[in-house]
C-alpha positions in Angstrom: 188.3 58.7 199.3 185.7 55.9 199.0 182.6 56.8 197.0 179.3 55.8 198.7 177.1 53.3 197.0 174.4 56.0 196.5 176.9 58.4 195.0 178.1 55.7 192.6 174.6 54.9 191.5 174.0 58.6 190.8 177.2 58.8 188.7 176.3 55.8 186.7 172.8 57.1 186.2 174.1 60.4 184.8 176.6 58.6 182.6 173.8 56.4 181.2 171.5 59.4 180.7 174.2 61.3 178.9 174.9 58.4 176.6 171.2 58.0 175.9 170.7 61.7 175.1 173.7 61.7 172.7 172.0 58.9 170.7 168.3 60.0 170.9 166.6 59.7 167.6 163.5 61.5 166.3 160.4 59.5 166.9 159.9 56.0 168.2 159.9 52.4 166.9 163.4 52.7 165.4 166.0 49.9 165.4 169.7 50.9 165.7 171.8 49.9 162.7 175.5 49.7 161.7 176.8 49.5 158.1 180.1 49.0 156.4 181.8 52.3 155.6 183.9 53.1 152.6 186.2 56.1 152.4 185.8 58.2 149.2 188.6 60.6 148.4 189.3 62.4 145.1 192.8 63.0 143.7 194.1 64.1 140.3 193.0 60.7 138.9 189.5 61.0 140.2 187.5 59.0 142.8 189.4 56.7 145.0 187.6 54.2 147.2 189.2 52.6 150.3 188.2 50.2 153.0 187.5 52.0 156.3 190.5 52.9 158.4 191.0 55.6 161.0 193.1 57.8 158.7 193.4 58.0 154.9 194.8 60.7 152.6 195.4 61.2 148.9 197.9 63.3 146.8 201.5 64.2 147.7 201.6 66.5 149.4 198.2 65.7 150.9 195.2 67.4 149.1 192.4 65.6 151.0 192.1 63.4 154.0 189.8 61.6 156.4 190.4 61.0 160.1 188.4 59.2 162.9 189.2 59.7 166.6 186.9 59.2 169.6 183.6 59.2 167.7 184.6 62.3 165.6 185.1 62.1 161.9 187.0 65.0 160.2 186.9 65.5 156.5 189.4 68.0 154.9 189.7 69.4 151.4 193.1 71.2 151.3 193.5 72.4 147.7 191.7 72.1 144.3 193.4 68.9 143.3 190.5 67.3 145.1 186.7 67.8 145.6 185.8 65.0 147.9 186.4 63.5 151.4 183.4 61.5 152.3 182.1 58.3 154.0 180.0 56.1 151.7 177.6 54.0 153.8 176.8 50.6 152.3 173.2 50.9 153.4 171.3 50.4 150.1 167.6 50.2 150.6 164.5 50.5 148.4 161.7 50.2 151.0 161.0 51.2 154.5 162.3 54.1 156.7 165.8 55.1 157.5 167.1 57.8 159.9 170.5 59.5 160.1 171.7 61.5 163.1 175.0 63.4 163.6 176.5 66.6 165.0 178.1 68.7 162.2 180.6 71.5 162.6 182.1 73.6 159.8 183.8 77.1 159.8 184.9 79.8 157.4 185.8 79.8 154.6 183.6 76.8 153.7 181.1 77.7 151.0 178.9 75.6 148.8 180.1 72.2 149.9 177.9 69.1 150.4 177.7 67.8 153.9 175.2 64.9 153.5 173.6 63.2 150.5 170.8 60.8 149.9 172.2 59.1 146.9 170.2 57.4 144.1 167.7 58.9 141.8 165.9 58.2 138.5 166.6 61.8 137.3 170.3 62.1 138.4 172.8 60.8 140.9 171.4 62.3 144.1 167.8 62.4 145.4 168.7 65.3 147.7 171.6 66.7 149.7 172.4 69.1 152.5 175.1 71.8 151.8 177.0 74.4 153.8 177.4 78.0 152.7 179.2 81.1 153.9 176.2 83.4 153.9 174.7 84.8 157.2 177.6 83.5 159.4 177.4 80.0 157.9 174.2 78.5 156.5 172.9 75.0 155.9 170.6 74.5 153.0 168.9 71.5 151.5 169.1 70.9 147.7 166.2 69.3 146.0 163.7 71.3 148.0 163.4 73.0 151.4 166.0 75.8 151.1 167.8 77.3 154.1 167.4 75.3 157.3 169.9 76.9 159.6 172.0 80.2 159.8 174.8 81.5 162.0 176.3 78.0 162.3 180.0 78.7 161.5 182.0 77.1 164.3 178.9 75.8 166.1 178.1 72.1 166.5 174.6 71.5 165.0 172.6 68.3 165.5 171.2 67.0 162.2 168.5 64.3 161.8 167.4 63.1 158.4 164.5 60.7 158.0 163.8 59.1 154.7 160.4 57.4 154.2 161.4 55.7 151.0 159.1 56.5 148.1 157.4 59.3 150.1 159.5 62.0 151.6 162.8 63.1 153.2 162.7 65.2 156.4 165.5 67.3 157.7 165.7 68.3 161.4 168.0 70.8 163.0 168.6 70.5 166.7 165.4 68.4 167.0 163.1 70.7 165.0 161.8 69.8 161.5 163.0 72.4 159.0 162.4 70.9 155.5 160.4 68.1 153.8 161.4 67.0 150.3 159.0 64.8 148.3 160.3 61.4 147.1 158.0 59.7 144.5 160.8 57.9 142.6 161.1 54.5 144.3 164.8 54.3 143.6 167.4 52.3 145.5 169.2 54.8 147.9 172.2 55.0 150.1 173.9 57.8 152.1 177.1 59.7 152.0 178.4 62.4 154.4 181.5 64.5 154.7 182.8 67.2 152.4 182.1 67.2 148.6 182.1 70.0 146.0 184.5 72.0 143.9 186.8 73.9 146.2 186.7 77.6 145.4 188.0 78.8 148.7 191.0 78.0 150.9 191.3 74.7 152.7 188.1 73.6 154.5 187.2 71.1 157.2 183.9 69.4 158.1 183.5 67.5 161.4 180.8 65.0 162.0 180.5 63.7 165.6 178.5 60.7 166.9 176.9 59.6 163.7 174.1 57.1 164.4 171.7 55.2 162.1 168.3 53.6 162.5 165.7 51.8 160.4 162.1 50.6 160.7 
């Protein structure tokens, strides 16, 4: 059956609207950015860094891996020979504003694992991070200030936005609502990591980030 011109225009409009909604950032005046990605995986010898590819694993048999498919990135920690499956963005900056957006999903038994980090600090490696916990049906908390920002998220896709006004503050948003503000008075050079990072004290865990987008101004 032939589709009418009007029907085709409506279909195109809905497609465009859906694509726009999936990439809608918090606030205005932002410029979309892309950065080189490195895959960080840990094995018995420690941190291993790889150029980006759609699949990478370490250990034999596999103890950690990273997979990309159709705008979904999946990070797995399978046993305690590893504590890391992350993307390291090469987005170093020391001035201005940066925004991260992505849709994160994790499930039981994940507990006390980092999901996102603003790396770089004068008082330690990381300015602040966002971690997943098993309490209250799955919690997301910020470390470095802010506390619990979401509960009941096991198995539920959750939209996360992080805005860093360098040298001033880091804001964390859950499903479009601001949930935490962490002060930044350091003036360090920063960059971002996301995935799964932390000592594995449970069974195998998986973190999924979908549609990660980045902006600056």
